[in-house]
Legacy VTK file of the C-alpha trace (Angstrom):
# vtk DataFile Version 3.0
C-alpha trace
ASCII
DATASET POLYDATA
POINTS 405 float
29.791 -2.042 16.459
27.921 -4.907 14.754
27.574 -4.244 11.070
25.145 -6.514 9.238
25.210 -7.074 5.455
22.019 -5.885 3.694
20.196 -9.250 3.282
21.104 -10.095 6.921
19.789 -6.809 8.143
16.399 -7.399 6.662
16.276 -10.947 8.179
17.266 -9.584 11.654
14.623 -6.808 11.407
12.001 -9.314 10.497
12.928 -11.634 13.329
12.849 -8.668 15.772
9.352 -7.804 14.573
8.080 -11.347 15.322
8.602 -10.723 18.986
6.036 -7.879 18.722
3.560 -9.688 16.641
0.077 -10.051 18.136
-2.369 -12.990 18.115
-4.696 -12.777 15.068
-7.544 -13.411 17.510
-6.914 -9.915 18.857
-8.000 -8.489 15.447
-9.878 -5.207 15.556
-12.769 -4.549 13.073
-12.384 -1.278 11.310
-14.846 0.444 9.018
-13.833 0.145 5.283
-12.930 3.857 5.056
-10.436 3.457 7.843
-8.846 0.169 6.739
-6.552 1.319 3.874
-2.922 0.474 4.715
-3.804 -1.987 7.451
-3.144 -5.697 7.310
-5.937 -8.349 7.327
-5.870 -10.584 10.339
-8.142 -13.215 8.781
-9.366 -14.349 5.325
-12.266 -12.419 3.934
-15.007 -14.217 1.984
-17.897 -12.966 -0.068
-21.110 -12.709 1.952
-23.276 -13.184 -1.207
-22.991 -13.867 -4.900
-21.199 -11.087 -6.912
-23.084 -9.555 -8.516
-26.067 -10.547 -6.449
-28.636 -9.927 -9.249
-28.646 -10.025 -12.980
-28.044 -6.564 -14.326
-27.758 -4.663 -17.605
-24.292 -4.147 -19.051
-25.537 -1.273 -21.342
-28.048 1.554 -21.522
-30.939 0.615 -23.728
-33.957 -1.674 -23.536
-34.724 -5.029 -21.737
-36.658 -7.026 -24.316
-38.546 -10.311 -24.183
-38.689 -12.559 -27.102
-38.363 -11.569 -30.788
-39.315 -7.966 -31.881
-40.939 -5.682 -32.528
-41.635 -4.996 -28.824
-44.292 -2.986 -27.102
-42.611 -0.525 -24.778
-43.595 -0.023 -21.136
-44.676 2.853 -19.048
-41.346 4.887 -19.237
-40.601 4.578 -15.459
-37.446 6.505 -14.584
-34.215 4.352 -14.220
-33.698 2.702 -10.829
-37.195 3.705 -9.785
-37.624 0.216 -8.241
-34.164 -0.119 -6.804
-34.211 -2.545 -3.864
-37.282 -4.351 -5.122
-37.862 -7.126 -7.731
-39.007 -5.478 -11.011
-42.140 -6.658 -12.662
-41.854 -9.566 -14.967
-41.414 -8.673 -18.549
-44.181 -10.217 -20.809
-43.253 -11.781 -24.157
-43.153 -9.195 -26.919
-42.603 -6.312 -24.583
-39.721 -3.998 -23.686
-38.775 -1.542 -20.996
-36.070 1.072 -20.763
-33.059 0.174 -18.705
-29.744 1.646 -17.747
-26.374 0.126 -17.049
-26.355 -1.634 -13.667
-30.164 -1.776 -13.385
-31.858 -5.023 -12.377
-32.886 -7.074 -15.406
-36.592 -8.120 -15.093
-37.511 -11.783 -15.098
-38.509 -12.701 -18.556
-35.899 -10.655 -20.279
-33.990 -12.436 -23.080
-31.556 -9.742 -24.065
-30.556 -6.121 -23.699
-31.046 -4.086 -26.848
-28.558 -1.196 -26.858
-29.843 2.250 -27.204
-27.842 2.953 -30.307
-29.113 -0.129 -32.077
-32.768 0.479 -31.373
-35.562 2.555 -33.186
-38.650 3.598 -31.377
-41.733 4.680 -33.399
-43.409 7.417 -31.323
-46.754 6.869 -33.037
-47.199 3.209 -32.484
-44.833 2.865 -29.493
-43.130 -0.101 -31.178
-39.469 -0.834 -30.753
-37.450 -2.363 -33.546
-33.839 -3.149 -34.471
-32.057 -4.162 -37.629
-29.877 -6.581 -35.661
-30.419 -10.086 -34.648
-30.222 -10.186 -30.899
-28.246 -13.024 -29.314
-30.081 -14.450 -26.256
-28.477 -13.095 -23.144
-26.813 -10.235 -24.982
-25.456 -7.551 -22.540
-26.989 -9.203 -19.417
-24.597 -9.650 -16.536
-25.734 -12.849 -14.804
-25.824 -13.017 -11.056
-22.740 -14.722 -9.507
-20.503 -13.968 -12.424
-17.706 -12.631 -10.281
-17.997 -14.731 -7.174
-20.217 -17.174 -5.463
-21.281 -16.752 -1.845
-18.411 -17.810 0.399
-15.679 -17.518 -2.224
-12.344 -16.181 -0.836
-11.891 -12.530 -1.679
-8.866 -11.539 0.346
-6.247 -13.584 2.240
-5.021 -12.933 5.719
-1.734 -10.963 5.705
-2.858 -8.713 2.846
-1.886 -5.096 3.313
-5.027 -3.305 2.089
-5.138 -0.890 -0.735
-8.212 0.876 -2.201
-8.999 -1.728 -4.791
-9.176 -4.385 -2.125
-11.387 -2.257 0.063
-13.668 -1.906 -2.889
-13.820 -5.701 -3.385
-14.722 -6.130 0.311
-17.616 -3.536 -0.072
-18.950 -5.341 -3.074
-18.712 -8.560 -1.140
-21.084 -7.196 1.497
-18.615 -6.176 4.209
-19.041 -3.049 6.383
-15.918 -3.721 8.451
-12.732 -5.734 8.026
-10.715 -7.702 10.576
-7.258 -6.089 10.750
-4.229 -6.789 12.791
-3.678 -4.177 15.550
-1.294 -1.744 14.092
1.994 -1.276 15.904
2.128 2.082 17.653
5.114 4.123 16.535
6.693 7.243 18.027
8.571 9.397 15.583
11.582 11.121 17.082
13.070 13.829 14.808
16.371 15.211 15.872
18.615 18.136 14.819
19.222 21.756 15.898
19.760 22.598 12.321
16.335 21.546 11.127
13.587 24.019 10.285
9.951 23.059 9.386
9.075 25.986 7.007
10.524 28.645 4.871
13.874 28.895 3.119
16.784 27.506 5.177
19.745 29.844 5.940
23.328 28.488 5.424
23.840 25.630 7.834
20.061 24.991 8.206
18.100 22.290 6.406
14.373 21.790 5.759
12.602 18.973 7.527
12.079 16.219 4.995
10.967 13.553 7.443
8.040 15.152 9.231
5.812 15.304 6.162
7.044 11.934 4.601
7.693 9.361 7.378
4.066 9.318 8.739
2.878 8.268 5.201
5.546 5.569 5.106
4.441 4.296 8.518
0.874 4.202 7.411
1.636 2.503 4.109
3.649 -0.193 5.842
0.885 -1.062 8.285
1.864 0.993 11.370
0.116 3.742 13.195
1.795 6.982 14.255
1.298 7.543 17.956
2.974 10.889 18.108
5.900 12.964 16.684
8.428 14.766 18.929
11.118 17.146 17.743
14.281 17.458 19.753
17.622 19.262 19.494
21.078 17.660 19.690
21.117 17.102 23.475
21.569 13.995 25.504
18.918 14.716 27.948
16.303 15.511 25.329
17.189 12.324 23.550
16.712 10.229 26.693
13.358 11.900 27.345
12.232 11.238 23.840
13.045 7.598 24.001
11.982 6.848 27.575
9.295 9.180 28.743
5.863 7.808 29.816
4.519 8.709 26.442
7.366 7.028 24.732
6.867 3.837 26.640
3.269 3.589 25.289
4.794 3.078 21.758
6.004 -0.380 20.572
8.431 1.119 18.112
10.608 4.217 18.220
11.546 5.547 14.771
14.245 8.202 15.031
16.023 10.371 12.436
19.530 11.611 12.732
22.085 11.381 15.595
23.304 7.973 14.526
26.846 8.969 13.872
29.737 9.214 16.404
30.266 12.946 16.664
29.718 15.172 19.680
26.318 16.082 18.215
25.107 12.522 17.906
23.266 11.218 20.961
21.168 8.236 19.770
23.697 5.479 20.389
24.968 6.635 23.758
21.419 7.344 24.866
20.198 3.902 23.901
23.208 2.347 25.600
22.436 4.413 28.791
18.859 2.989 28.673
20.228 -0.578 28.600
19.307 -1.255 24.888
20.645 -4.334 23.194
22.038 -3.541 19.780
20.650 -5.888 17.156
22.224 -4.039 14.211
24.949 -1.476 14.789
25.087 -0.468 11.158
24.254 -1.864 7.662
26.683 -2.595 4.920
24.727 -0.402 2.481
25.207 2.897 0.625
23.574 5.233 1.409
22.198 4.485 4.899
24.938 2.519 6.593
24.667 4.381 9.974
21.162 2.945 10.521
20.733 1.079 13.799
18.229 -1.377 15.302
18.113 -1.843 19.028
15.871 -3.518 21.624
15.161 -1.672 24.824
14.852 -3.682 28.105
11.061 -3.481 28.093
10.910 -4.985 24.657
10.425 -1.848 22.601
12.369 -1.549 19.394
14.358 1.486 18.267
14.778 1.919 14.542
17.306 4.731 14.255
17.550 6.198 10.665
20.498 8.317 9.434
19.978 12.133 9.204
20.415 12.448 5.367
16.986 12.152 3.612
17.808 9.590 0.926
19.847 7.560 3.335
17.007 7.537 5.864
14.423 6.325 3.280
16.712 3.577 2.055
16.999 2.539 5.704
13.193 2.466 5.926
13.149 -0.063 3.107
15.885 -2.076 4.740
14.769 -2.068 8.430
11.343 -0.711 9.021
9.457 -2.545 6.238
10.549 -6.121 7.248
10.022 -5.314 10.902
6.459 -4.147 10.298
5.828 -7.070 7.946
6.515 -9.351 10.899
4.523 -7.465 13.440
1.503 -7.340 11.287
1.586 -10.937 10.260
2.896 -10.782 6.712
5.399 -12.976 5.135
8.904 -11.398 4.658
9.238 -9.603 1.264
12.311 -10.031 -0.884
13.582 -8.317 -3.952
12.051 -9.007 -7.333
14.354 -9.267 -10.383
14.661 -7.183 -13.496
17.375 -6.358 -15.969
19.653 -3.353 -15.577
19.672 -0.912 -18.488
23.226 0.068 -17.678
26.387 -1.047 -15.900
26.260 -0.008 -12.177
29.427 -0.077 -10.115
29.483 -1.814 -6.794
30.425 -0.493 -3.430
33.113 -2.855 -2.252
31.695 -4.840 0.626
28.336 -2.923 0.719
25.126 -3.143 -1.207
24.043 -0.056 -3.094
20.456 1.156 -2.976
19.499 3.409 -5.723
16.177 4.957 -6.726
15.302 3.768 -10.251
12.613 3.918 -12.912
11.459 1.641 -15.647
13.157 2.307 -18.925
9.904 1.872 -20.691
6.950 2.714 -18.404
4.773 0.214 -20.380
7.332 -2.664 -20.129
8.496 -3.492 -16.747
11.552 -5.469 -17.637
14.422 -3.034 -17.703
15.413 -0.520 -14.897
17.766 2.436 -14.971
19.016 4.317 -11.997
17.720 7.769 -11.344
19.974 10.874 -11.325
20.572 12.830 -8.197
21.038 9.866 -5.793
23.389 11.377 -3.236
22.501 10.494 0.288
21.103 14.042 0.936
19.286 14.330 -2.375
15.622 13.869 -3.064
15.160 14.636 -6.727
16.087 11.099 -7.862
13.609 9.562 -5.467
10.747 11.900 -6.651
10.609 10.337 -10.084
11.487 6.731 -9.011
9.345 3.638 -9.356
11.445 1.272 -7.330
14.699 0.948 -5.344
17.521 -1.061 -7.027
19.423 -3.384 -4.806
22.894 -3.507 -6.297
25.217 -6.243 -4.871
28.631 -5.363 -3.736
30.289 -6.559 -6.994
27.965 -4.278 -9.073
25.880 -5.259 -12.077
26.638 -5.361 -15.822
24.467 -3.760 -18.428
21.670 -6.164 -19.185
22.447 -8.173 -16.100
19.943 -9.217 -13.420
19.427 -6.795 -10.663
17.147 -6.854 -7.566
14.597 -4.267 -6.742
11.996 -3.370 -4.156
8.904 -1.267 -4.385
8.852 2.064 -2.633
6.810 1.944 0.521
4.226 4.355 -0.714
3.434 2.159 -3.732
2.533 -0.876 -1.528
3.722 -4.432 -2.195
LINES 1 406
405 0 1 2 3 4 5 6 7 8 9 10 11 12 13 14 15 16 17 18 19 20 21 22 23 24 25 26 27 28 29 30 31 32 33 34 35 36 37 38 39 40 41 42 43 44 45 46 47 48 49 50 51 52 53 54 55 56 57 58 59 60 61 62 63 64 65 66 67 68 69 70 71 72 73 74 75 76 77 78 79 80 81 82 83 84 85 86 87 88 89 90 91 92 93 94 95 96 97 98 99 100 101 102 103 104 105 106 107 108 109 110 111 112 113 114 115 116 117 118 119 120 121 122 123 124 125 126 127 128 129 130 131 132 133 134 135 136 137 138 139 140 141 142 143 144 145 146 147 148 149 150 151 152 153 154 155 156 157 158 159 160 161 162 163 164 165 166 167 168 169 170 171 172 173 174 175 176 177 178 179 180 181 182 183 184 185 186 187 188 189 190 191 192 193 194 195 196 197 198 199 200 201 202 203 204 205 206 207 208 209 210 211 212 213 214 215 216 217 218 219 220 221 222 223 224 225 226 227 228 229 230 231 232 233 234 235 236 237 238 239 240 241 242 243 244 245 246 247 248 249 250 251 252 253 254 255 256 257 258 259 260 261 262 263 264 265 266 267 268 269 270 271 272 273 274 275 276 277 278 279 280 281 282 283 284 285 286 287 288 289 290 291 292 293 294 295 296 297 298 299 300 301 302 303 304 305 306 307 308 309 310 311 312 313 314 315 316 317 318 319 320 321 322 323 324 325 326 327 328 329 330 331 332 333 334 335 336 337 338 339 340 341 342 343 344 345 346 347 348 349 350 351 352 353 354 355 356 357 358 359 360 361 362 363 364 365 366 367 368 369 370 371 372 373 374 375 376 377 378 379 380 381 382 383 384 385 386 387 388 389 390 391 392 393 394 395 396 397 398 399 400 401 402 403 404
């Protein structure tokens, strides 16, 4: 069985994903509301200046020239939205709210709290000396028409969707998302209620679809099977399974009588790219290529081990398929000494020692391969080399899939 060290496993997974990558010319255009988590196939530029009109930065009055000012007709805010407001004559003022179009002729915005309106005369005054242009947001302050807003290869998050909307886009060109079939194994797994002795609650069904989406894939379907060879073969090679590009399975990667993933993949003629990974937890993870080119990412059955394998194998694979560059660990300082695992890397959920200062990381508690509590409060995954790391020493880390890159 070919065991890859952790850095090599990520490189092999990325290279395997390149074989499934699609031509950017095949991009699909999705409405903004459907584009979160997908990967841009082409650069996106602003279709107009941002903002495209001069607007007020405050609630108050648009004024022209020095005061006192004659007030206008008291039209309600945004009453003329979509049209050019009437020019403001020298010595006059009109009420304005934040974001509203500044009339031509406006020299400044007088804030509401700094103004005084005489109801008898209708004259507006202030005790301040207004700076020309005060609280006016000029057109084009954020971007000029044609400016680059988002680069190809960006995995879209809500803030980027918002920028595209402000830039005038209704749809975005995204790389076709790889279709993934999720195969959940285990006779002992239940999907609701309190498990009896020997049973376990399903962790993967609610979690892995979110990971798939966050990493740029699309879930084709989910199938649950027991620990039987025939069911495993059908899950991997039925007509429905052959419509997926990637098979993501959980459990069954060991070598006991109840583990059928490896022999089933071998029976189907799969080529093993990674037989296991020198990592703890998660070492029984496997990556194989079926004869028709589909990839099988087989995760271990223990929850934390499986999610560490997602970071190790599925993330770089999907980066390649969707046209992103390969990610690599960032570096921080370890807040404590962490022992190594011999010849293997250790992957540990961790949090920032100071949530306001992202320089020092400490490992979470409850990080056994079957435990979830440590992951629940984690910010990142520590990547501890085989030799371990000293307190204060440099240590690598990766963001968790659901936090984006």
